[in-house]
Backbone as CSV, one residue per row, in Angstrom:
resi,resn,N_x,N_y,N_z,CA_x,CA_y,CA_z,C_x,C_y,C_z
1,UNK,8.415,-31.884,-5.619,9.604,-32.173,-4.858,9.440,-31.561,-3.465
2,UNK,9.726,-32.299,-2.451,9.603,-31.814,-1.091,10.947,-31.278,-0.607
3,UNK,10.860,-30.251,0.239,12.054,-29.681,0.847,11.942,-29.844,2.348
4,UNK,13.013,-30.289,2.967,13.013,-30.451,4.420,13.297,-29.109,5.082
5,UNK,12.590,-28.820,6.145,12.831,-27.612,6.921,13.767,-27.958,8.065
6,UNK,14.291,-26.962,8.770,15.226,-27.258,9.866,14.618,-28.146,10.948
7,UNK,13.305,-28.167,11.084,12.660,-28.963,12.120,12.216,-30.325,11.603
8,UNK,12.641,-30.684,10.407,12.325,-31.989,9.857,10.978,-32.072,9.158
9,UNK,10.238,-30.958,9.072,8.946,-30.963,8.392,9.182,-30.925,6.888
10,UNK,8.206,-31.381,6.142,8.300,-31.332,4.688,7.489,-30.143,4.180
11,UNK,8.040,-29.401,3.225,7.350,-28.263,2.643,7.163,-28.543,1.156
12,UNK,5.973,-28.323,0.667,5.651,-28.571,-0.736,6.274,-27.479,-1.606
13,UNK,6.885,-27.883,-2.711,7.476,-26.930,-3.642,6.358,-26.238,-4.422
14,UNK,6.477,-24.924,-4.697,5.428,-24.218,-5.439,5.225,-24.804,-6.837
15,UNK,3.996,-24.700,-7.302,3.657,-25.196,-8.635,4.007,-24.144,-9.678
16,UNK,3.935,-24.517,-10.941,4.290,-23.609,-12.039,3.424,-22.355,-12.044
17,UNK,2.162,-22.482,-11.672,1.268,-21.319,-11.662,1.774,-20.243,-10.703
18,UNK,2.399,-20.650,-9.618,2.944,-19.683,-8.665,4.060,-18.874,-9.314
19,UNK,4.911,-19.541,-10.065,6.003,-18.838,-10.730,5.481,-17.918,-11.831
20,UNK,4.402,-18.299,-12.478,3.793,-17.424,-13.481,3.194,-16.180,-12.821
21,UNK,2.617,-16.326,-11.637,2.102,-15.168,-10.901,3.239,-14.233,-10.506
22,UNK,4.334,-14.807,-10.061,5.500,-13.989,-9.699,6.016,-13.259,-10.934
23,UNK,6.067,-13.936,-12.073,6.501,-13.298,-13.325,5.556,-12.162,-13.706
24,UNK,4.258,-12.346,-13.493,3.289,-11.298,-13.788,3.510,-10.082,-12.893
25,UNK,3.807,-10.327,-11.627,4.088,-9.223,-10.696,5.337,-8.460,-11.144
26,UNK,6.367,-9.194,-11.535,7.591,-8.553,-12.020,7.318,-7.737,-13.282
27,UNK,6.459,-8.245,-14.150,6.094,-7.533,-15.374,5.362,-6.241,-15.045
28,UNK,4.445,-6.294,-14.089,3.701,-5.095,-13.698,4.645,-4.045,-13.107
29,UNK,5.556,-4.478,-12.254,6.517,-3.538,-11.677,7.361,-2.889,-12.770
30,UNK,7.795,-3.677,-13.741,8.584,-3.139,-14.852,7.764,-2.155,-15.672
31,UNK,6.493,-2.462,-15.907,5.619,-1.551,-16.655,5.441,-0.231,-15.906
32,UNK,5.326,-0.297,-14.592,5.218,0.925,-13.782,6.506,1.738,-13.893
33,UNK,7.646,1.069,-13.856,8.924,1.767,-13.990,9.013,2.500,-15.324
34,UNK,8.653,1.822,-16.397,8.709,2.431,-17.728,7.731,3.598,-17.819
35,UNK,6.536,3.435,-17.260,5.537,4.500,-17.283,6.031,5.724,-16.517
36,UNK,6.626,5.508,-15.343,7.141,6.625,-14.551,8.198,7.415,-15.310
37,UNK,8.977,6.731,-16.101,10.037,7.395,-16.855,9.461,8.437,-17.818
38,UNK,8.290,8.172,-18.361,7.699,9.066,-19.359,6.769,10.121,-18.762
39,UNK,6.651,10.193,-17.454,5.827,11.225,-16.809,6.757,12.362,-16.379
40,UNK,6.655,13.525,-17.025,7.571,14.635,-16.708,7.513,15.082,-15.245
41,UNK,6.372,15.012,-14.610,6.235,15.458,-13.220,7.022,14.574,-12.249
42,UNK,7.407,13.388,-12.663,8.117,12.449,-11.791,9.629,12.606,-11.849
43,UNK,10.132,13.527,-12.666,11.585,13.653,-12.862,12.346,13.853,-11.557
44,UNK,11.789,14.604,-10.622,12.489,14.897,-9.383,12.653,13.698,-8.475
45,UNK,11.748,12.758,-8.558,11.791,11.581,-7.672,11.983,10.280,-8.452
46,UNK,12.301,10.408,-9.715,12.402,9.222,-10.573,13.484,8.251,-10.110
47,UNK,14.668,8.753,-9.840,15.778,7.865,-9.477,15.503,7.112,-8.175
48,UNK,15.056,7.800,-7.109,14.761,7.033,-5.893,13.646,5.997,-6.101
49,UNK,12.628,6.356,-6.869,11.549,5.395,-7.127,12.060,4.184,-7.910
50,UNK,12.867,4.437,-8.920,13.414,3.323,-9.697,14.323,2.444,-8.842
51,UNK,15.066,3.054,-7.925,15.894,2.269,-7.014,15.028,1.374,-6.128
52,UNK,13.935,1.918,-5.624,13.030,1.123,-4.787,12.406,-0.027,-5.570
53,UNK,11.933,0.280,-6.767,11.329,-0.773,-7.583,12.359,-1.839,-7.959
54,UNK,13.571,-1.416,-8.272,14.620,-2.380,-8.615,14.966,-3.262,-7.422
55,UNK,15.018,-2.671,-6.245,15.300,-3.453,-5.036,14.179,-4.452,-4.771
56,UNK,12.942,-4.026,-4.993,11.806,-4.934,-4.808,11.892,-6.102,-5.791
57,UNK,12.193,-5.788,-7.046,12.310,-6.862,-8.044,13.471,-7.797,-7.700
58,UNK,14.571,-7.233,-7.232,15.709,-8.047,-6.823,15.290,-9.017,-5.720
59,UNK,14.588,-8.500,-4.726,14.133,-9.350,-3.623,13.194,-10.451,-4.087
60,UNK,12.308,-10.118,-4.999,11.367,-11.116,-5.522,12.107,-12.197,-6.305
61,UNK,13.010,-11.776,-7.172,13.759,-12.752,-7.986,14.614,-13.652,-7.103
62,UNK,15.308,-13.050,-6.149,16.158,-13.840,-5.259,15.308,-14.794,-4.423
63,UNK,14.180,-14.302,-3.944,13.334,-15.126,-3.081,12.657,-16.268,-3.795
64,UNK,12.140,-16.007,-4.978,11.362,-17.033,-5.674,12.180,-17.855,-6.659
65,UNK,12.884,-17.186,-7.564,13.562,-17.926,-8.625,14.887,-18.537,-8.178
66,UNK,15.489,-17.958,-7.158,16.701,-18.566,-6.612,16.368,-19.412,-5.389
67,UNK,15.074,-19.528,-5.099,14.552,-20.400,-4.031,15.071,-20.035,-2.642
68,UNK,15.390,-18.773,-2.435,15.891,-18.344,-1.136,14.810,-18.379,-0.064
69,UNK,13.552,-18.384,-0.481,12.453,-18.473,0.478,12.517,-19.771,1.284
70,UNK,13.101,-20.787,0.710,13.119,-22.099,1.342,14.392,-22.351,2.144
71,UNK,15.318,-21.387,2.107,16.587,-21.526,2.810,16.551,-20.740,4.115
72,UNK,17.528,-20.959,4.976,17.595,-20.169,6.215,17.673,-18.667,5.922
73,UNK,17.136,-17.845,6.828,17.061,-16.395,6.647,18.444,-15.768,6.476
74,UNK,19.478,-16.400,6.965,20.834,-15.870,6.825,21.202,-15.673,5.356
75,UNK,20.804,-16.599,4.499,21.132,-16.488,3.078,20.453,-15.280,2.445
76,UNK,19.219,-15.029,2.812,18.520,-13.853,2.286,19.206,-12.580,2.757
77,UNK,19.633,-12.571,3.993,20.324,-11.393,4.522,21.652,-11.170,3.804
78,UNK,22.312,-12.240,3.393,23.570,-12.097,2.662,23.364,-11.441,1.299
79,UNK,22.179,-11.616,0.711,21.869,-10.973,-0.561,21.307,-9.571,-0.356
80,UNK,20.345,-9.432,0.532,19.623,-8.166,0.672,20.382,-7.135,1.503
81,UNK,21.217,-7.573,2.428,22.001,-6.635,3.230,22.917,-5.760,2.383
82,UNK,23.767,-6.358,1.561,24.631,-5.545,0.698,23.836,-4.686,-0.290
83,UNK,22.677,-5.154,-0.713,21.847,-4.341,-1.607,21.411,-3.068,-0.892
84,UNK,20.994,-3.190,0.357,20.599,-2.024,1.129,21.751,-1.059,1.330
85,UNK,22.911,-1.597,1.636,24.098,-0.753,1.819,24.438,-0.030,0.518
86,UNK,24.393,-0.734,-0.597,24.696,-0.114,-1.892,23.682,0.972,-2.240
87,UNK,22.411,0.737,-1.935,21.385,1.745,-2.210,21.611,2.999,-1.380
88,UNK,21.927,2.829,-0.108,22.182,3.985,0.753,23.396,4.760,0.258
89,UNK,24.461,4.065,-0.089,25.667,4.733,-0.590,25.368,5.479,-1.883
90,UNK,24.606,4.867,-2.769,24.259,5.511,-4.044,23.458,6.773,-3.815
91,UNK,22.460,6.703,-2.948,21.628,7.883,-2.685,22.444,8.985,-2.013
92,UNK,23.288,8.627,-1.070,24.120,9.625,-0.402,25.057,10.294,-1.400
93,UNK,25.667,9.518,-2.276,26.557,10.109,-3.282,25.798,11.012,-4.238
94,UNK,24.580,10.615,-4.603,23.780,11.459,-5.494,23.418,12.770,-4.807
95,UNK,23.095,12.705,-3.519,22.813,13.933,-2.777,24.070,14.789,-2.641
96,UNK,25.188,14.133,-2.374,26.451,14.842,-2.196,26.850,15.607,-3.456
97,UNK,26.663,14.997,-4.603,27.064,15.626,-5.859,25.934,16.393,-6.526
98,UNK,24.808,16.565,-5.831,23.723,17.412,-6.320,22.928,16.856,-7.472
99,UNK,22.894,15.549,-7.630,22.158,14.959,-8.749,20.677,15.314,-8.695
100,UNK,20.071,15.228,-7.524,18.642,15.484,-7.413,18.329,16.953,-7.659
101,UNK,19.191,17.840,-7.196,18.962,19.280,-7.376,19.054,19.652,-8.841
102,UNK,20.046,19.139,-9.547,20.233,19.457,-10.957,19.054,19.009,-11.797
103,UNK,18.522,17.824,-11.514,17.449,17.285,-12.347,16.091,17.880,-12.015
104,UNK,15.905,18.438,-10.842,14.615,19.025,-10.517,14.505,20.452,-11.056
105,UNK,15.633,21.085,-11.359,15.608,22.441,-11.860,15.455,22.496,-13.379
106,UNK,15.658,21.395,-14.073,15.563,21.417,-15.545,14.184,21.117,-16.012
């Protein structure tokens, strides 16, 4: 299926193999997340790392499976902008309430 771009050009839709590669990347990221959880030395930075990995997976899913890659950049910003704001607010609140300090001392 072809998709028209804003300039009238035709863009080829990705084949199934591309989506399988994206799924493999998502699987690897998830495996890294699970592995990090079981490494005791990572406890102090676990939450920020998991937030980063989750944001990356969110971006990949939105871009590929929701086909946002083929839409105007404004749509991607509507999804990723609030995600960035939520991540910053979450990290600030965790710092404010001492979440990182409590977990690094145990």
